C-alpha positions as CSV (number, residue, x, y, z in Angstrom):
1,X,-12.2,7.8,-13.5
2,X,-14.5,5.1,-11.9
3,X,-12.9,2.4,-14.0
4,X,-9.5,3.6,-13.1
5,X,-10.4,3.7,-9.4
6,X,-11.8,0.1,-9.6
7,X,-8.5,-1.0,-11.2
8,X,-6.6,0.8,-8.5
9,X,-8.8,-0.9,-5.9
10,X,-8.1,-4.3,-7.5
11,X,-4.4,-3.6,-7.3
12,X,-5.0,-2.6,-3.7
13,X,-6.5,-6.0,-2.9
14,X,-3.3,-7.6,-4.3
15,X,-1.3,-5.2,-2.2
16,X,-3.3,-6.1,0.9
17,X,-2.5,-9.8,0.3
18,X,1.2,-9.1,-0.2
19,X,1.3,-6.7,2.8
20,X,-0.4,-9.2,5.1
21,X,1.6,-12.2,3.9
22,X,4.9,-10.4,4.2
23,X,3.9,-9.1,7.6
24,X,3.1,-12.6,8.9
25,X,6.4,-13.8,7.5
26,X,8.3,-11.0,9.3
27,X,6.5,-11.8,12.5
28,X,7.3,-15.5,12.1
29,X,11.1,-14.7,11.8
30,X,10.8,-12.4,14.8
31,X,11.1,-8.9,13.3
32,X,8.1,-7.5,15.2
33,X,4.9,-5.7,14.6
34,X,6.3,-2.3,13.7
35,X,9.5,-3.0,11.8
36,X,7.8,-5.9,10.1
37,X,5.0,-3.6,8.9
38,X,7.6,-1.3,7.3
39,X,9.0,-4.2,5.3
40,X,5.5,-5.5,4.3
41,X,4.3,-2.0,3.3
42,X,7.3,-1.4,1.1
43,X,6.8,-4.8,-0.5
44,X,3.1,-4.1,-1.1
45,X,3.9,-0.6,-2.6
46,X,6.2,-2.2,-5.1
47,X,3.6,-4.9,-6.0
48,X,0.8,-2.3,-6.5
49,X,3.1,0.0,-8.5
50,X,3.7,-2.9,-10.9
51,X,0.0,-3.5,-11.4
52,X,-1.1,0.1,-11.4
53,X,1.4,1.2,-14.0
54,X,0.3,-1.6,-16.3
55,X,-3.5,-1.3,-15.9
56,X,-5.0,1.6,-14.0
57,X,-2.5,4.2,-15.1
58,X,-1.0,2.6,-18.2
59,X,-1.3,5.8,-20.3
60,X,0.4,8.0,-17.8
61,X,3.7,6.1,-17.5
62,X,6.9,8.0,-17.4
63,X,9.8,7.4,-19.8
64,X,12.1,6.6,-16.8
65,X,10.8,3.6,-14.9
66,X,13.3,4.4,-12.1
67,X,12.0,7.9,-11.7
68,X,8.4,6.7,-11.8
69,X,9.1,4.2,-9.0
70,X,10.6,6.8,-6.8
71,X,7.8,9.2,-7.5
72,X,5.2,6.5,-6.8
73,X,6.9,5.6,-3.6
74,X,7.0,9.2,-2.5
75,X,3.3,9.6,-3.4
76,X,2.3,6.5,-1.4
77,X,4.2,7.8,1.6
78,X,1.4,10.2,2.7
79,X,-1.2,7.4,2.5
80,X,1.4,5.1,4.1
81,X,1.8,7.4,7.1
82,X,-2.0,7.4,7.5
83,X,-2.1,3.6,6.9
84,X,0.7,3.0,9.5
85,X,-1.0,5.2,12.1
86,X,-4.3,3.2,11.8
87,X,-2.3,0.0,11.8
88,X,-0.4,1.1,14.9
89,X,-3.6,2.2,16.7
90,X,-5.1,-1.3,16.2
91,X,-1.9,-3.1,17.3
92,X,-1.6,-0.9,20.4
93,X,-5.2,-1.1,21.5
94,X,-6.2,-4.7,20.6
95,X,-5.4,-7.9,22.3
96,X,-2.7,-9.7,20.4
97,X,-4.3,-12.7,18.7
98,X,-3.5,-14.5,15.5
99,X,-5.8,-12.2,13.5
100,X,-4.8,-8.9,15.0
101,X,-2.1,-8.1,12.4
102,X,-4.6,-8.9,9.6
103,X,-7.2,-6.6,11.1
104,X,-4.6,-3.9,11.6
105,X,-3.4,-4.2,8.0
106,X,-7.0,-4.0,6.8
107,X,-7.7,-0.9,8.9
108,X,-4.6,0.8,7.6
109,X,-5.2,-0.1,4.0
110,X,-8.8,1.1,4.1
111,X,-7.9,4.6,5.4
112,X,-4.9,5.1,3.2
113,X,-6.5,4.0,-0.1
114,X,-8.2,7.2,-1.1
115,X,-5.2,9.3,-0.3
116,X,-3.0,6.9,-2.3
117,X,-5.4,6.9,-5.3
118,X,-5.5,10.7,-5.5
119,X,-1.8,11.1,-5.2
120,X,-1.2,8.4,-7.9
121,X,-3.9,9.9,-10.2
122,X,-3.0,13.5,-9.9
123,X,0.8,13.4,-9.3
124,X,2.5,10.3,-10.4
125,X,0.3,9.4,-13.4
126,X,-1.2,12.9,-14.0
127,X,-2.8,13.9,-17.3
128,X,-5.1,10.9,-17.6
């Protein structure tokens, strides 16, 4: 399980880069801190699903990719709620500088990662 967690964490690093990049793009086009984060989070979930299903959980894949995606998205929602709460707390309590969104995404990602790993491991890709 340690190797699997490290692979999951590596996918999480990619997800963090996608999340922060898309967030900054949404901020640049004027979507805002909170709606922009919803867009960036969903994009990051899709990216991490693609990596996790090929590496960390390759042996637990479902026969239906569509069903697996929806189950993965649902599983990531609990961690996502925790992630979004931490992100929102940083946004609402910190001065708004250029790095504030990055720090907020990092805070959210850190607190949501364990919940997301456990839900992926024991629900979406169970039996590994």
